[in-house]
C-alpha positions as CSV (number, residue, x, y, z in Angstrom):
1,M,-22.3,28.9,-8.3
2,T,-21.2,28.2,-11.9
3,T,-19.0,30.8,-13.6
4,R,-19.8,32.2,-17.0
5,T,-16.8,33.3,-19.1
6,N,-17.4,35.2,-22.4
7,I,-14.7,34.5,-25.0
8,P,-14.4,37.1,-27.8
9,G,-13.3,36.0,-31.2
10,G,-12.2,39.4,-32.4
11,S,-15.0,40.1,-35.0
12,P,-15.9,43.7,-35.2
13,R,-19.5,42.6,-35.3
14,E,-19.4,41.1,-31.8
15,P,-19.8,44.3,-29.8
16,I,-22.3,45.8,-32.3
17,L,-24.5,42.7,-32.4
18,G,-24.0,41.9,-28.7
19,Y,-22.5,38.4,-28.8
20,S,-19.4,36.4,-27.9
21,R,-17.6,33.9,-30.1
22,A,-17.9,31.4,-27.3
23,V,-19.3,31.2,-23.8
24,K,-17.9,28.8,-21.2
25,I,-20.2,27.7,-18.4
26,G,-18.6,25.3,-16.0
27,D,-17.3,22.5,-18.2
28,Q,-19.5,23.4,-21.2
29,V,-18.3,25.6,-24.1
30,L,-20.9,26.9,-26.6
31,V,-19.4,28.4,-29.8
32,S,-21.5,30.8,-31.8
33,G,-22.3,30.3,-35.5
34,T,-18.9,30.9,-37.1
35,T,-18.1,31.8,-40.7
36,S,-14.9,32.1,-42.6
37,G,-15.1,35.9,-42.6
38,G,-14.8,35.7,-46.4
39,V,-11.6,33.6,-46.3
40,G,-11.8,30.9,-49.0
41,D,-13.7,30.6,-52.2
42,T,-15.0,27.1,-51.9
43,A,-17.1,25.4,-49.2
44,E,-14.1,23.2,-48.3
45,E,-11.8,26.2,-47.9
46,Q,-14.4,28.1,-45.8
47,T,-15.0,25.0,-43.6
48,R,-11.3,24.6,-42.9
49,E,-11.1,28.3,-41.9
50,I,-14.2,28.0,-39.8
51,F,-12.9,25.1,-37.8
52,N,-9.6,26.9,-37.4
53,R,-11.5,29.8,-35.8
54,I,-13.6,27.4,-33.7
55,E,-10.5,25.6,-32.5
56,K,-9.0,28.9,-31.3
57,A,-12.1,29.8,-29.4
58,L,-12.2,26.3,-27.8
59,A,-8.6,26.6,-26.8
60,K,-9.2,29.9,-25.1
61,A,-11.8,28.1,-23.0
62,G,-9.5,25.1,-22.3
63,A,-11.2,22.8,-24.7
64,S,-10.3,21.2,-28.1
65,L,-12.1,19.6,-31.0
66,S,-12.0,16.3,-29.2
67,D,-14.4,17.8,-26.6
68,V,-17.0,18.7,-29.2
69,V,-20.4,16.8,-28.6
70,R,-22.6,18.7,-31.2
71,T,-22.0,20.5,-34.5
72,T,-24.6,22.4,-36.5
73,V,-23.7,23.2,-40.1
74,Y,-25.6,25.7,-42.3
75,L,-25.0,25.6,-46.1
76,T,-26.3,28.0,-48.7
77,N,-26.1,25.3,-51.4
78,I,-26.7,22.0,-49.6
79,D,-26.9,20.0,-52.9
80,R,-23.5,21.2,-54.1
81,D,-21.6,21.5,-50.8
82,F,-22.9,18.8,-48.5
83,D,-20.3,16.1,-49.4
84,E,-17.4,18.6,-49.5
85,V,-18.1,20.0,-46.1
86,G,-19.0,16.6,-44.7
87,A,-15.6,15.3,-45.8
88,V,-13.8,18.0,-43.8
89,H,-16.1,17.3,-40.8
90,G,-15.4,13.6,-41.0
91,E,-11.6,14.3,-41.2
92,L,-11.7,16.4,-38.1
93,F,-14.3,14.4,-36.1
94,G,-13.9,10.8,-37.3
95,D,-12.9,9.5,-33.9
96,V,-14.9,12.0,-31.8
97,L,-18.3,11.4,-33.5
98,P,-20.3,14.3,-32.2
99,T,-23.9,14.7,-33.0
100,N,-24.4,16.7,-36.3
101,T,-27.2,18.6,-37.9
102,V,-26.9,20.0,-41.4
103,V,-29.3,22.7,-42.6
104,G,-29.8,24.3,-46.0
105,S,-30.1,28.1,-45.7
106,S,-31.1,30.5,-48.4
107,A,-28.4,33.0,-47.2
108,L,-25.9,33.8,-44.5
109,A,-24.7,37.2,-43.3
110,S,-22.9,38.1,-46.5
111,P,-23.3,36.7,-50.1
112,E,-19.8,35.3,-50.3
113,L,-20.3,33.1,-47.2
114,L,-21.2,29.5,-48.1
115,V,-20.9,27.8,-44.7
116,E,-21.6,28.7,-41.0
117,I,-20.9,26.2,-38.2
118,S,-21.6,26.2,-34.4
119,V,-20.4,23.7,-31.9
120,D,-21.0,22.7,-28.3
121,A,-18.3,21.1,-26.3
122,V,-18.0,19.5,-22.8
123,I,-14.5,19.5,-21.3
124,G,-13.2,16.4,-19.6
125,L,-15.5,13.7,-21.1
126,T,-14.3,10.2,-21.6
127,T,-15.6,8.1,-24.5
128,E,-17.3,4.8,-23.9
129,S,-18.1,2.4,-26.7
C-alpha cells in the first residue's frame, strides 16, 4: 500500500478551502498552485518568492527542485510577463528541463497576484540524455 502524506504550507486558506500545499504519494510530490502571497511587485519578484515557497514544500517531502518533472505557470499578463518569468524558470531549471506549460489567466485569487505556479516532482530519478 502506498502512503499519502499531506504537507501544509502554512497558508490560512488551506484549512478553509480544504487543500494542502503539497501531497506526497510514494516517490511523487504534487505541489498545489502557489502564489507569492503578495510578496513582490513584479512578476520576477513574485516568481522568485513562489519558487522559494515551492522549494520549502518539496524539502518537507524529501525532494528538491532537481526532482521536478512538470511545471505549470499561470500569468495574468502573459504578453508583459512571459519572458521575465521564463528567465527565472530557466535559471532554476536549466539543467533539470522539466515539462512546462504557461497559461494566460484573466485573474488569480487576489488582484495583486501576477503569477501562480504548480509543480510535480518524482524523487530519486536519474537523468538520461
